[in-house]
C-alpha positions in Angstrom: 0.0 0.0 0.0 1.3 3.4 -0.9 1.3 6.2 1.6 -1.4 8.9 1.0 -0.1 12.5 0.8 -2.5 15.4 1.0 -1.0 18.6 -0.3 -2.9 21.7 0.9 -2.3 24.9 -1.0 -4.4 28.1 -0.8 -2.9 29.9 -3.8 -2.5 27.9 -6.9 -0.5 30.6 -8.6 3.0 32.0 -9.0 6.0 30.2 -7.6 4.0 28.0 -5.2 2.0 26.6 -8.1 5.2 25.7 -10.0 6.7 24.1 -6.8 3.6 22.1 -5.8 2.9 21.0 -9.4 6.5 19.7 -9.9 6.6 18.1 -6.4 3.2 16.4 -6.8 4.0 15.0 -10.2 7.4 13.7 -9.0 5.7 11.9 -6.0 3.1 10.0 -8.1 5.2 6.9 -8.6 5.8 6.4 -4.9 2.7 7.8 -3.2 -1.0 8.4 -3.7 -1.2 12.2 -4.1 -4.2 14.5 -3.3 -4.2 18.3 -3.6 -6.7 20.4 -1.7 -6.5 23.8 -3.4 -8.1 27.2 -4.1 -7.7 29.2 -7.3 -6.7 32.9 -7.7 -6.9 35.3 -10.6 -3.3 34.3 -11.6 -4.1 30.6 -11.6 -3.9 29.4 -15.3 -7.3 28.4 -16.7 -5.9 25.1 -17.8 -4.1 24.4 -14.4 -5.4 20.8 -14.3 -3.3 20.0 -17.4 -0.1 20.7 -15.4 -0.9 17.8 -13.0 -0.4 14.0 -13.5 -3.7 12.3 -14.2 -3.1 10.1 -11.1 -3.4 13.2 -8.8 -6.8 13.8 -7.2 -7.7 17.5 -7.1 -10.1 18.7 -4.4 -11.3 22.4 -4.4 -11.5 24.1 -1.0 -14.4 26.5 -1.6 -14.0 28.6 1.5 -10.3 29.4 1.4 -10.0 33.2 2.1 -7.8 35.7 3.8 -6.8 35.2 7.4 -8.6 38.4 8.3 -12.0 36.8 7.2 -12.9 35.0 10.5 -16.1 33.5 9.2 -14.5 32.1 6.0 -11.6 30.7 8.1 -14.0 28.7 10.4 -15.7 27.3 7.2 -12.3 26.4 5.7 -11.2 24.6 8.9 -14.4 22.6 8.8 -14.0 21.8 5.1 -10.3 20.7 5.6 -11.3 18.4 8.5 -14.0 16.8 6.3 -11.4 16.2 3.5 -9.0 14.7 6.0 -11.8 12.3 7.3 -12.7 11.2 3.8 -9.1 10.7 2.5 -7.4 9.5 5.7 -4.0 10.7 4.6 -0.7 9.5 6.1 1.0 12.9 5.5 -0.6 16.3 5.2 1.7 18.9 3.6 0.7 22.5 4.0 2.2 25.0 1.5 2.6 28.7 2.2 1.3 30.9 5.0 -2.5 30.8 4.7 -2.7 27.1 4.2 0.0 26.8 6.9 -2.0 28.9 9.3 -5.5 27.3 8.8 -4.1 23.9 8.3 -2.2 23.8 11.6 -5.5 24.9 13.3 -7.5 22.2 11.4 -5.2 19.2 11.7 -4.1 17.7 15.0 -1.5 15.2 13.7 -2.9 12.4 15.8 -3.4 9.9 13.0 -1.0 11.4 10.5 2.0 13.6 10.2 1.5 17.3 9.4 4.2 19.2 7.5 4.3 22.9 6.9 6.5 24.7 4.2 6.3 28.5 4.5 7.9 29.2 1.0 9.3 32.3 2.6 8.2 33.7 6.0 5.7 36.5 5.6 7.2 38.6 8.3 10.5 38.7 6.5 8.8 39.6 3.2 7.0 42.7 4.6 9.9 43.7 6.9 10.5 42.2 10.3 10.1 45.5 12.2 6.9 46.7 10.5 3.6 46.4 12.3 2.5 43.7 9.8 5.8 41.9 10.2 5.5 41.8 14.0 1.9 40.4 13.7 3.0 37.7 11.3 5.9 36.7 13.5 3.6 36.5 16.5 1.3 34.1 14.5 4.3 31.9 13.7 5.3 31.7 17.3 1.8 30.7 18.4 1.3 28.2 15.5 4.8 26.8 15.9 3.6 25.0 19.1 1.3 22.8 17.1 2.1 19.1 16.4 3.8 19.8 13.0 7.1 19.5 11.2 8.3 22.7 9.5 10.0 21.8 6.3 11.8 24.7 4.7 13.6 25.2 1.4 17.1 25.9 2.6 19.5 25.9 5.7 19.0 29.6 6.5 15.2 29.3 6.4 15.5 26.2 8.7 17.5 28.3 11.2 14.6 30.8 11.2 12.1 27.9 11.7 14.0 26.7 14.8 12.9 30.0 16.5 9.3 28.8 16.4 9.2 25.0 16.6 11.2 22.0 17.7 10.7 19.8 14.7 12.3 21.1 11.5 14.0 19.9 8.4 14.9 21.4 5.0 15.1 20.3 1.4 16.7 22.6 -1.1 14.4 24.0 -3.9 15.4 23.0 -7.4 14.7 23.9 -11.0 13.8 21.5 -13.7 17.1 21.6 -15.7 15.7 19.6 -18.6 12.7 22.0 -19.0 15.0 25.1 -18.5 17.5 23.8 -21.1 14.8 23.2 -23.7 13.4 26.7 -23.0 16.8 28.2 -23.7 17.3 26.3 -26.9 17.1 28.6 -29.9 16.7 31.8 -27.7 18.9 34.5 -29.1 20.3 36.9 -26.4 19.3 40.5 -26.5 22.6 42.4 -27.1 23.6 45.3 -25.0 26.3 47.9 -25.6 26.8 48.5 -21.9 27.5 46.2 -19.0 23.9 45.2 -18.0 22.6 44.3 -14.6 19.0 43.0 -14.4 16.4 41.7 -12.0 12.9 40.3 -12.6 9.7 40.1 -10.7 7.1 42.3 -9.2 8.2 45.8 -8.3 7.1 45.7 -4.6 8.3 46.4 -1.1 9.8 42.9 -0.7 12.1 43.4 -3.7 13.4 46.7 -2.4 13.2 48.9 -5.6 14.5 51.9 -3.7 17.8 50.0 -3.0 17.9 48.9 -6.7 17.5 52.5 -7.7 20.3 53.6 -5.3 22.7 51.0 -6.7 22.0 52.1 -10.3 22.6 55.7 -9.3 26.1 54.7 -8.0 27.0 52.9 -11.2 25.8 55.3 -14.0 28.1 53.7 -16.5 26.1 50.4 -16.4 22.7 49.7 -17.7 20.1 48.4 -15.2 16.9 46.5 -16.3 13.9 45.5 -14.3 11.9 42.8 -16.1 8.4 43.1 -14.5 6.1 45.8 -13.1 4.4 46.7 -9.9 2.9 49.4 -7.7 6.3 50.7 -6.6 7.7 51.4 -10.1 7.8 55.2 -9.1 10.8 54.3 -6.9 12.9 53.5 -10.1 13.9 57.0 -11.2 17.6 56.6 -12.1 18.1 57.5 -15.8 20.1 54.3 -16.5 17.1 52.0 -15.4 14.8 50.5 -17.9 11.5 48.9 -16.8 10.3 46.4 -19.4 7.0 45.4 -17.9 6.0 41.7 -17.8 7.4 39.7 -20.7 6.6 36.3 -22.1 9.0 33.6 -21.0 11.1 33.5 -24.2 11.5 37.2 -24.2 12.6 37.3 -20.6 15.1 34.5 -21.2 16.5 36.4 -24.2 17.0 39.5 -22.0 18.6 37.3 -19.3 21.0 35.7 -21.8 22.1 39.1 -23.1 22.7 40.6 -19.6 26.0 40.3 -17.7 24.7 40.1 -14.1 21.6 39.3 -12.0 20.7 41.2 -8.9 18.3 40.1 -6.1 18.2 42.7 -3.3 15.1 41.5 -1.6 14.1 41.6 2.1 13.8 37.9 2.3 13.2 34.7 0.2 12.8 31.0 0.6 14.9 30.1 -2.4 14.1 32.3 -5.4 13.6 30.2 -8.5 14.8 33.2 -10.6 18.2 33.1 -8.7 18.7 29.4 -9.4 17.8 29.8 -13.1 20.2 32.7 -13.5 23.0 30.7 -11.8 22.4 27.9 -14.4 22.3 30.3 -17.3 25.7 31.6 -16.2 24.9 35.1 -14.9 27.0 36.7 -12.2 24.7 37.0 -9.2 24.6 39.8 -6.5 22.2 39.1 -3.6 21.2 40.6 -0.3 22.4 39.1 2.9 19.0 37.6 3.9 17.3 34.3 4.6 17.2 32.2 1.5 19.8 34.2 -0.5 22.7 33.5 1.9 22.1 29.8 1.7 22.5 29.7 -2.0 25.2 32.3 -2.7 28.5 32.1 -0.8 30.3 35.5 -1.1 33.2 35.3 -3.5 32.7 31.6 -4.2 29.7 31.4 -6.5 28.5 35.1 -6.5 28.5 38.0 -4.2 26.5 38.8 -1.0 26.0 42.5 -0.3 24.5 44.5 2.5 24.5 48.1 1.3 24.2 49.9 -2.0 27.9 50.9 -2.1 28.9 47.2 -1.6 26.8 46.2 -4.7 28.2 49.2 -6.6 31.8 48.2 -5.7 31.3 44.6 -6.8 29.6 45.6 -10.0 32.4 48.0 -10.9 35.0 45.3 -10.2 33.2 42.9 -12.5 33.1 45.5 -15.2 36.9 45.6 -15.1 37.5 41.8 -14.7 34.5 39.5 -15.0 34.9 36.6 -12.4 34.1 33.7 -14.7 35.2 31.2 -12.0 32.2 32.3 -9.8 29.6 31.8 -12.5 31.1 28.4 -13.4 30.9 27.3 -9.7 27.3 28.6 -9.5 26.4 26.5 -12.6 27.9 23.4 -11.1 25.9 23.8 -7.8 22.6 24.0 -9.7 23.6 20.9 -11.7 24.5 19.0 -8.5 22.2 20.4 -5.8 19.5 22.9 -6.8 17.6 20.8 -9.3 14.3 18.8 -9.3 16.0 15.4 -9.7 17.9 15.8 -6.4 14.9 17.4 -4.8 12.7 14.4 -5.8 15.2 11.9 -4.2 15.2 13.9 -0.9 11.4 14.2 -0.8 10.8 10.5 -1.4 13.3 9.7 1.4 11.6 12.3 3.7 8.1 11.2 3.1 9.0 7.5 3.4 10.8 7.9 6.7 8.3 10.1 8.6 5.2 8.4 10.1 2.9 8.2 13.1 
């Protein structure tokens, strides 16, 4: 008899959708997989086509925001009903809303409950902000529940240990085969200047103000932000180009043509964009925060920076002598560690060994 795994995910969209889809498909040979989910506007209309036909999809109709108390009670009741019907051996909660409501709903008496934050909310909004303090308080309270916190890297695991006793981590990986095929035939966008880029939503978490400050300190380089967002007004330096959202092939062409990738965010789990750019061969500059510091080792496979002038100094050095040895090491680490083949092996072992 195969173990039954119930994945619970409130937001089938963005990076969590990619992660849960890949993980669920990879687990089908060894486990019976169920997914309790809710959709969002960014959920693809054909999302069911991304999942192996052996996966059973169950919509949770009452999933809502944590501030909606009435909807939360209905969700907890609905989740308990799903648990009673399926009788899963393992319940895996993905991201903060599913993690919050799921830890309230499931007691872990007849199964094992696992929670993966995919980046702690209090780090994303700023640990010292009012919202950040509130989210951190919730993690401390819910961390007392009978649950294993399974994070995406060592530094996030260190953070998890502040809230709960049972923790583990499995590094996030990209699908190298899919990424390689996506890159085939993509012609790089050529730039006359040394080009530094980032991609994603222009929001508080990604620190556009810091990105702008770095660009101001290196006027001789070109800076590109692939994406858009409600904080685009922070990007005022004349050497910054905001492209808006681009189709996958166009974004890859821009990535291929650039020299370096920068990720100056407040916090991450492991950013898929960072892993992809390491594989593509970009020199990576990252902030010294949870997630980033697990992947990038300063001066070994990229650079870890704390202030704008540190980023600027490293970029100017790379413009004079590009550190090829760092990008080659970064590529090797994706090939050997941060890929879905390795991730699959670790997950099969983890799920197989835990039990009530």
